[in-house]
All heavy atoms as an XYZ file, in Angstrom:
652
protein
N      18.767      8.921     39.009
C      18.107      9.118     37.740
C      18.957     10.043     36.866
O      19.433     11.064     37.314
C      16.732      9.740     37.961
C      15.951      9.857     36.693
S      14.333     10.572     36.955
C      14.745     12.284     36.890
N      19.141      9.668     35.633
C      19.930     10.449     34.689
C      19.055     11.434     33.923
O      17.906     11.127     33.611
C      20.593      9.510     33.673
C      21.741      8.728     34.233
C      23.000      9.559     34.254
O      23.182     10.433     33.433
N      23.864      9.290     35.213
N      19.595     12.596     33.633
C      18.903     13.553     32.779
C      19.041     13.113     31.336
O      20.078     12.610     30.924
C      19.523     14.939     32.903
C      19.246     15.615     34.200
C      19.866     16.987     34.163
N      19.524     17.688     35.387
C      19.776     18.948     35.594
N      20.388     19.653     34.679
N      19.433     19.519     36.717
N      17.994     13.324     30.587
C      18.062     13.056     29.166
C      18.635     14.303     28.505
O      18.114     15.388     28.688
C      16.657     12.753     28.628
C      16.610     12.445     27.159
C      17.255     11.142     26.861
C      17.051     10.827     25.389
N      17.750      9.659     24.983
N      19.730     14.143     27.781
C      20.377     15.276     27.134
C      20.292     15.108     25.625
O      20.508     14.024     25.102
C      21.830     15.377     27.563
C      21.980     15.668     29.035
C      23.443     15.672     29.432
N      23.560     15.792     30.867
C      23.878     16.914     31.481
N      24.110     17.992     30.796
N      23.968     16.957     32.784
N      19.966     16.194     24.975
C      19.883     16.189     23.520
C      20.928     17.137     22.970
O      21.088     18.254     23.471
C      18.497     16.643     23.062
C      17.396     15.702     23.478
C      16.626     15.957     24.604
C      17.124     14.555     22.743
C      15.611     15.097     24.987
C      16.116     13.692     23.116
C      15.365     13.966     24.243
O      14.366     13.104     24.614
N      21.633     16.732     21.916
C      22.627     17.633     21.326
C      21.954     18.857     20.702
O      20.825     18.791     20.229
C      23.308     16.789     20.249
C      22.614     15.483     20.212
C      21.579     15.447     21.272
N      22.668     19.972     20.686
C      22.130     21.215     20.153
C      21.743     21.060     18.685
O      20.754     21.645     18.224
C      23.118     22.388     20.372
C      22.502     23.723     19.966
C      24.412     22.167     19.614
C      21.335     24.145     20.800
N      22.488     20.241     17.948
C      22.178     20.026     16.535
C      20.804     19.373     16.383
O      20.033     19.713     15.486
C      23.242     19.148     15.862
C      24.615     19.780     15.810
C      25.400     19.628     17.115
O      25.028     18.787     17.964
O      26.374     20.388     17.281
N      20.491     18.422     17.265
C      19.190     17.750     17.246
C      18.078     18.746     17.540
O      17.053     18.781     16.849
C      19.192     16.615     18.280
C      17.886     15.899     18.412
C      17.469     15.006     17.445
C      17.072     16.100     19.518
C      16.260     14.328     17.569
C      15.871     15.436     19.655
C      15.469     14.546     18.677
N      18.299     19.601     18.551
C      17.293     20.595     18.917
C      17.049     21.558     17.762
O      15.900     21.862     17.427
C      17.739     21.381     20.147
C      17.809     20.563     21.407
C      18.336     21.415     22.546
C      18.520     20.639     23.809
N      19.033     21.466     24.909
N      18.138     22.019     17.138
C      18.007     22.960     16.029
C      17.279     22.318     14.854
O      16.462     22.965     14.201
C      19.377     23.456     15.605
C      20.005     24.381     16.623
C      21.450     24.712     16.306
O      22.119     24.008     15.553
N      21.946     25.784     16.913
N      17.562     21.057     14.591
C      16.894     20.348     13.501
C      15.388     20.275     13.752
O      14.589     20.559     12.861
C      17.456     18.933     13.354
C      16.730     18.104     12.315
C      17.149     16.638     12.357
O      18.111     16.280     13.019
N      16.418     15.810     11.653
N      15.004     19.928     14.975
C      13.583     19.827     15.291
C      12.896     21.181     15.261
O      11.757     21.284     14.806
C      13.378     19.150     16.644
C      13.180     17.639     16.587
C      14.342     16.926     15.965
C      12.866     17.103     17.945
N      13.577     22.219     15.713
C      13.001     23.569     15.679
C      12.747     23.975     14.232
O      11.708     24.554     13.906
C      13.926     24.580     16.398
C      13.536     26.007     16.085
C      13.900     24.332     17.898
N      13.661     23.636     13.341
C      13.487     23.971     11.931
C      12.378     23.147     11.287
O      11.676     23.623     10.402
C      14.796     23.767     11.176
C      15.849     24.787     11.542
C      17.191     24.483     10.921
O      17.386     23.444     10.303
N      18.139     25.396     11.093
N      12.208     21.899     11.719
C      11.174     21.014     11.178
C       9.782     21.371     11.668
O       8.800     20.970     11.062
C      11.415     19.565     11.638
C      12.401     18.792     10.852
C      12.469     17.355     11.353
O      11.416     16.731     11.594
O      13.592     16.869     11.521
N       9.680     22.081     12.766
C       8.446     22.193     13.530
C       7.333     22.958     12.814
O       6.843     23.950     13.306
C       8.722     22.803     14.891
N       6.887     22.460     11.659
C       5.690     23.010     11.035
C       4.478     22.605     11.861
O       3.665     23.427     12.259
N       4.363     21.332     12.129
C       3.337     20.792     13.012
C       4.085     20.178     14.196
O       4.579     19.054     14.117
C       2.485     19.752     12.298
C       1.357     19.238     13.163
O       1.453     19.238     14.385
N       0.307     18.788     12.529
N       4.176     20.928     15.281
C       4.997     20.530     16.418
C       4.591     19.179     16.992
O       5.439     18.382     17.371
C       4.952     21.599     17.501
N       3.296     18.900     17.042
C       2.836     17.630     17.609
C       3.360     16.444     16.811
O       3.839     15.462     17.380
C       1.311     17.572     17.636
O       0.805     18.545     18.495
N       3.286     16.539     15.500
C       3.758     15.439     14.660
C       5.268     15.281     14.744
O       5.774     14.162     14.810
C       3.336     15.663     13.207
C       1.875     15.454     12.970
C       1.489     15.704     11.517
O       2.293     16.169     10.725
N       0.248     15.378     11.180
N       5.990     16.390     14.746
C       7.452     16.337     14.842
C       7.862     15.717     16.172
O       8.723     14.837     16.218
C       8.069     17.745     14.675
C       9.557     17.731     14.971
C       7.802     18.276     13.272
N       7.242     16.149     17.253
C       7.568     15.614     18.583
C       7.270     14.119     18.648
O       8.085     13.340     19.148
C       6.790     16.363     19.652
N       6.111     13.724     18.156
C       5.740     12.309     18.171
C       6.719     11.473     17.350
O       7.142     10.395     17.762
C       4.318     12.147     17.617
C       3.495     11.164     18.386
C       2.058     11.073     17.906
N       1.343     12.325     18.149
C       0.691     13.008     17.209
N       0.641     12.580     15.976
N       0.065     14.122     17.496
N       7.081     11.994     16.179
C       7.984     11.263     15.285
C       9.344     11.037     15.933
O       9.977     10.007     15.724
C       8.123     12.038     13.974
C       8.927     11.338     12.920
C       8.887     11.983     11.551
N       9.195     13.408     11.561
C       8.342     14.364     11.190
N       7.124     14.051     10.781
N       8.696     15.626     11.214
N       9.789     11.984     16.742
C      11.109     11.880     17.367
C      11.052     11.377     18.805
O      12.084     11.289     19.469
C      11.819     13.228     17.307
C      12.191     13.617     15.908
N      13.267     13.086     15.243
C      11.600     14.470     15.033
C      13.341     13.596     14.039
N      12.332     14.444     13.875
N       9.859     11.082     19.311
C       9.727     10.499     20.641
C       9.999     11.456     21.787
O      10.531     11.043     22.821
N       9.653     12.731     21.603
C       9.817     13.690     22.689
C       8.460     14.309     22.999
O       7.528     14.210     22.212
C      10.838     14.804     22.343
C      10.345     15.638     21.153
C      12.210     14.227     22.094
C      11.131     16.901     20.941
N       8.376     14.947     24.150
C       7.138     15.602     24.544
C       6.980     16.904     23.764
O       7.951     17.646     23.568
C       7.163     15.898     26.044
C       5.837     16.428     26.543
O       4.852     15.664     26.487
O       5.791     17.588     26.971
N       5.772     17.184     23.311
C       5.524     18.386     22.513
C       5.825     19.654     23.298
O       6.290     20.652     22.737
C       4.095     18.385     21.924
C       3.060     18.605     23.003
C       3.954     19.426     20.834
N       5.620     19.624     24.618
C       5.932     20.798     25.442
C       7.423     21.120     25.398
O       7.824     22.282     25.417
C       5.494     20.565     26.886
C       4.006     20.494     27.067
C       3.666     20.192     28.504
C       2.196     19.894     28.661
N       1.875     19.489     30.027
N       8.246     20.067     25.348
C       9.684     20.268     25.275
C      10.042     20.935     23.948
O      10.850     21.865     23.905
C      10.418     18.928     25.398
C      11.907     19.072     25.472
S      12.799     17.506     25.552
C      11.901     16.607     26.768
N       9.416     20.482     22.867
C       9.678     21.074     21.564
C       9.241     22.532     21.534
O       9.966     23.393     21.024
C       8.982     20.286     20.454
C       9.193     20.813     19.039
C      10.674     20.942     18.692
C       8.485     19.921     18.037
N       8.081     22.842     22.091
C       7.639     24.234     22.160
C       8.634     25.084     22.948
O       8.891     26.236     22.593
C       6.251     24.349     22.786
C       5.128     24.028     21.837
C       4.141     23.120     22.177
C       5.043     24.642     20.591
C       3.101     22.828     21.312
C       4.010     24.356     19.718
C       3.036     23.449     20.078
O       2.019     23.167     19.220
N       9.188     24.516     23.998
C      10.180     25.261     24.782
C      11.426     25.529     23.948
O      11.983     26.626     23.981
C      10.544     24.492     26.040
C      11.566     25.230     26.853
C      11.881     24.547     28.129
N      12.842     25.364     28.852
C      13.051     25.275     30.114
N      12.386     24.418     30.840
N      13.940     26.033     30.694
N      11.884     24.532     23.187
C      13.046     24.723     22.334
C      12.767     25.798     21.284
O      13.634     26.604     20.976
C      13.439     23.430     21.651
C      13.954     22.368     22.570
C      14.329     22.502     23.874
C      14.144     20.997     22.257
N      14.735     21.297     24.378
C      14.640     20.352     23.414
C      13.944     20.230     21.124
C      14.944     19.007     23.454
C      14.252     18.880     21.159
C      14.746     18.272     22.306
N      11.557     25.794     20.738
C      11.185     26.804     19.742
C      11.226     28.191     20.380
O      11.799     29.128     19.824
C       9.791     26.512     19.150
C       9.841     25.224     18.318
C       9.291     27.683     18.315
C       8.476     24.684     17.939
N      10.612     28.322     21.545
C      10.599     29.603     22.251
C      12.022     30.043     22.591
O      12.410     31.190     22.369
C       9.759     29.490     23.518
C       9.599     30.820     24.256
C       8.877     30.654     25.568
N       9.750     29.938     26.505
C       9.357     28.912     27.250
N       8.122     28.466     27.209
N      10.209     28.306     28.066
N      12.811     29.116     23.128
C      14.179     29.450     23.529
C      15.050     29.827     22.329
O      15.933     30.667     22.440
C      14.827     28.282     24.271
C      14.246     28.062     25.650
O      13.505     28.954     26.144
O      14.506     26.994     26.235
N      14.810     29.216     21.199
C      15.639     29.470     20.018
C      15.450     30.883     19.479
O      16.285     31.377     18.739
C      15.334     28.458     18.920
O      14.064     28.704     18.348
N      14.372     31.538     19.869
C      14.106     32.898     19.402
C      14.870     33.945     20.200
O      14.928     35.097     19.795
C      12.599     33.178     19.458
C      11.828     32.320     18.485
C      10.349     32.553     18.589
C       9.621     31.610     17.631
N       8.180     31.725     17.768
N      15.455     33.552     21.307
C      16.202     34.482     22.144
C      17.675     34.495     21.733
O      18.257     33.461     21.430
C      16.095     34.100     23.623
C      14.703     34.206     24.150
N      14.099     35.403     24.398
C      13.781     33.257     24.442
C      12.868     35.192     24.837
N      12.653     33.899     24.869
N      18.276     35.652     21.737
C      19.684     35.780     21.352
C      20.596     35.005     22.299
O      21.618     34.464     21.873
C      20.086     37.248     21.325
N      20.218     34.947     23.569
C      21.048     34.231     24.539
C      21.171     32.745     24.194
O      22.163     32.109     24.527
C      20.481     34.363     25.952
C      20.591     35.776     26.475
O      21.424     36.538     25.947
O      19.846     36.124     27.396
N      20.157     32.191     23.559
C      20.170     30.771     23.188
C      21.359     30.481     22.278
O      22.027     29.463     22.413
C      18.863     30.424     22.480
C      18.810     29.034     21.959
C      19.083     28.624     20.693
C      18.452     27.854     22.672
N      18.914     27.272     20.570
C      18.527     26.780     21.774
C      18.082     27.608     23.982
C      18.236     25.483     22.147
C      17.793     26.307     24.350
C      17.862     25.273     23.440
N      21.635     31.388     21.371
C      22.728     31.186     20.422
C      24.087     31.209     21.117
O      25.023     30.551     20.674
C      22.687     32.266     19.336
C      21.368     32.371     18.609
C      20.956     31.073     17.924
O      21.806     30.325     17.454
N      19.659     30.813     17.887
N      24.190     31.958     22.211
C      25.468     32.127     22.902
C      25.679     31.151     24.056
O      26.736     31.148     24.663
C      25.576     33.557     23.440
C      25.465     34.568     22.319
O      25.908     34.317     21.207
N      24.856     35.705     22.602
N      24.690     30.327     24.358
C      24.790     29.390     25.474
C      25.445     28.095     25.007
O      25.069     27.543     23.978
C      23.383     29.070     26.026
O      22.745     30.288     26.374
C      23.460     28.163     27.239
N      26.433     27.588     25.755
C      27.074     26.328     25.367
C      26.077     25.157     25.402
O      25.144     25.144     26.209
C      28.175     26.129     26.404
C      28.065     27.224     27.384
C      26.990     28.158     26.957
N      26.284     24.193     24.529
C      25.361     23.060     24.399
C      25.190     22.290     25.703
O      24.085     21.860     26.034
C      25.845     22.130     23.295
N      26.272     22.122     26.475
C      26.163     21.334     27.712
C      25.297     22.027     28.759
O      24.789     21.384     29.673
C      27.531     20.988     28.296
C      28.420     22.153     28.590
C      29.259     22.594     27.401
O      29.184     21.991     26.328
O      29.993     23.575     27.560
N      25.075     23.316     28.610
C      24.213     24.040     29.544
C      22.743     23.932     29.166
O      21.874     24.369     29.906
C      24.617     25.496     29.603
N      22.449     23.342     28.016
C      21.077     23.244     27.536
C      20.498     21.855     27.803
O      19.780     21.309     26.995
C      21.023     23.555     26.048
C      21.454     24.965     25.724
C      21.461     25.206     24.243
C      21.978     26.583     23.933
N      22.145     26.801     22.510
N      20.818     21.298     28.946
C      20.332     19.968     29.312
C      18.835     20.006     29.571
O      18.308     20.979     30.097
C      21.056     19.462     30.548
N      18.177     18.930     29.209
C      16.734     18.809     29.419
C      16.507     17.697     30.424
O      17.078     16.626     30.317
C      16.018     18.470     28.097
C      14.549     18.262     28.324
C      16.262     19.565     27.090
N      15.674     17.976     31.400
C      15.398     16.955     32.398
C      14.065     16.293     32.123
O      13.149     16.902     31.586
C      15.360     17.555     33.812
O      14.316     18.519     33.866
C      16.677     18.211     34.161
N      13.997     15.048     32.461
C      12.723     14.334     32.422
C      12.655     13.506     33.695
O      13.680     13.110     34.248
C      12.621     13.455     31.188
O      13.630     12.478     31.201
N      11.470     13.249     34.173
C      11.308     12.538     35.433
C      10.570     11.240     35.196
O       9.516     11.223     34.560
C      10.521     13.404     36.428
C      10.255     12.687     37.724
C      11.274     12.481     38.630
C       9.001     12.181     38.012
C      11.053     11.809     39.808
C       8.765     11.503     39.190
C       9.798     11.319     40.087
O       9.571     10.652     41.244
N      11.129     10.171     35.698
C      10.474      8.868     35.656
C      10.349      8.392     37.097
O      11.354      8.255     37.789
C      11.314      7.851     34.859
O      11.574      8.399     33.575
C      10.590      6.527     34.727
N       9.114      8.160     37.553
C       8.951      7.723     38.939
C       9.553      6.335     39.158
O       9.549      5.493     38.268
C       7.438      7.701     39.139
C       6.848      7.715     37.790
C       7.847      8.293     36.857
N      10.053      6.125     40.358
C      10.621      4.829     40.709
C       9.484      3.818     40.879
O       8.317      4.193     41.056
C      11.405      4.941     42.014
O      10.510      5.155     43.091
N       9.798      2.519     40.852
C       8.752      1.508     41.072
C       8.029      1.702     42.405
O       6.819      1.503     42.498
C       9.525      0.188     41.049
C      10.712      0.474     40.196
C      11.071      1.903     40.482
N       8.769      2.130     43.440
C       8.148      2.372     44.738
C       7.130      3.510     44.638
O       6.015      3.406     45.149
C       9.207      2.703     45.781
C       8.677      3.076     47.180
C       7.874      1.902     47.774
C       9.809      3.454     48.098
N       7.503      4.592     43.965
C       6.572      5.717     43.815
C       5.322      5.298     43.041
O       4.215      5.701     43.383
C       7.248      6.877     43.094
C       8.295      7.573     43.935
C       9.075      8.597     43.158
O       9.536      8.295     42.043
O       9.203      9.713     43.676
N       5.500      4.485     42.026
C       4.348      4.011     41.242
C       3.398      3.206     42.116
O       2.185      3.361     42.036
C       4.818      3.164     40.061
C       5.461      3.961     38.960
C       5.904      3.053     37.836
C       6.592      3.827     36.749
N       7.078      2.967     35.670
N       3.968      2.342     42.964
C       3.113      1.549     43.859
C       2.378      2.432     44.844
O       1.202      2.217     45.141
C       3.938      0.507     44.608
C       4.283     -0.703     43.769
C       4.925     -1.731     44.623
N       6.134     -1.103     45.176
C       7.241     -1.728     45.480
N       7.316     -3.006     45.355
N       8.282     -1.088     45.951
N       3.070      3.436     45.370
C       2.432      4.350     46.322
C       1.284      5.079     45.647
O       0.194      5.198     46.201
C       3.462      5.343     46.908
C       4.437      4.601     47.819
C       2.770      6.470     47.654
C       5.622      5.423     48.266
N       1.510      5.574     44.424
C       0.466      6.304     43.713
C      -0.732      5.404     43.412
O      -1.868      5.826     43.491
C       1.003      6.891     42.425
C       1.980      8.004     42.657
C       2.177      8.739     43.785
C       2.903      8.505     41.716
N       3.165      9.648     43.611
C       3.637      9.539     42.346
C       3.201      8.189     40.392
C       4.640     10.265     41.694
C       4.195      8.908     39.751
C       4.889      9.931     40.399
N      -0.470      4.143     43.067
C      -1.562      3.215     42.772
C      -2.350      2.869     44.033
O      -3.550      2.640     43.969
C      -1.016      1.930     42.151
C      -0.693      2.045     40.705
C      -0.284      0.682     40.166
C      -0.030      0.758     38.681
N       0.346     -0.546     38.148
N      -1.638      2.805     45.165
C      -2.309      2.377     46.391
C      -3.173      3.476     47.014
O      -4.038      3.184     47.838
C      -1.291      1.898     47.417
O      -0.507      2.977     47.871
N      -2.935      4.691     46.631
C      -3.728      5.784     47.197
C      -5.132      5.736     46.608
O      -5.328      5.620     45.416
C      -3.108      7.142     46.859
C      -1.841      7.381     47.578
C      -1.331      8.764     47.288
N      -0.067      8.974     48.004
C       0.704     10.005     47.817
N       0.365     10.937     46.975
N       1.813     10.118     48.499
N      -6.089      5.827     47.495
C      -7.469      5.864     47.020
C      -8.143      7.090     47.624
O      -7.848      7.485     48.746
C      -8.227      4.603     47.421
O      -8.250      4.486     48.828
N      -8.971      7.692     46.839
C      -9.653      8.889     47.292
C     -11.116      8.562     47.511
O     -11.767      7.965     46.662
C      -9.514     10.000     46.249
C      -8.084     10.410     46.047
C      -7.323      9.863     45.033
C      -7.496     11.321     46.899
C      -6.005     10.239     44.849
C      -6.170     11.704     46.736
C      -5.426     11.161     45.709
N     -11.599      8.938     48.662
C     -12.981      8.687     49.010
C     -13.754      9.987     48.871
O     -13.402     11.013     49.462
C     -13.110      8.155     50.457
C     -14.558      7.948     50.845
C     -12.287      6.903     50.637
N     -14.791      9.943     48.080
C     -15.643     11.125     47.895
C     -16.856     10.961     48.790
O     -17.569      9.974     48.706
C     -16.064     11.265     46.422
C     -14.814     11.418     45.550
C     -17.003     12.442     46.263
C     -15.102     11.416     44.078
N     -17.072     11.917     49.648
C     -18.205     11.850     50.575
C     -19.395     12.550     50.014
O     -19.377     13.465     49.309
C     -17.825     12.462     51.921
C     -16.639     11.789     52.623
C     -16.285     12.567     53.874
C     -16.996     10.355     52.975
């Protein structure tokens, strides 16, 4: 599985746009939690000094096998 990486310029643009984070995230097809993290991280001085390649964002997509396993599990309430 590959990590989804966003360029620092894209992150900075979204952080600047983020008047309504939910709408901005939806418009750009990212999770709002990720945008909130970028906003929080952008307020730290270390963020400015960190190279772009170190600011990789991970996302997880379950494999077809995992999806089948999750669907097949049933919970019995006694």
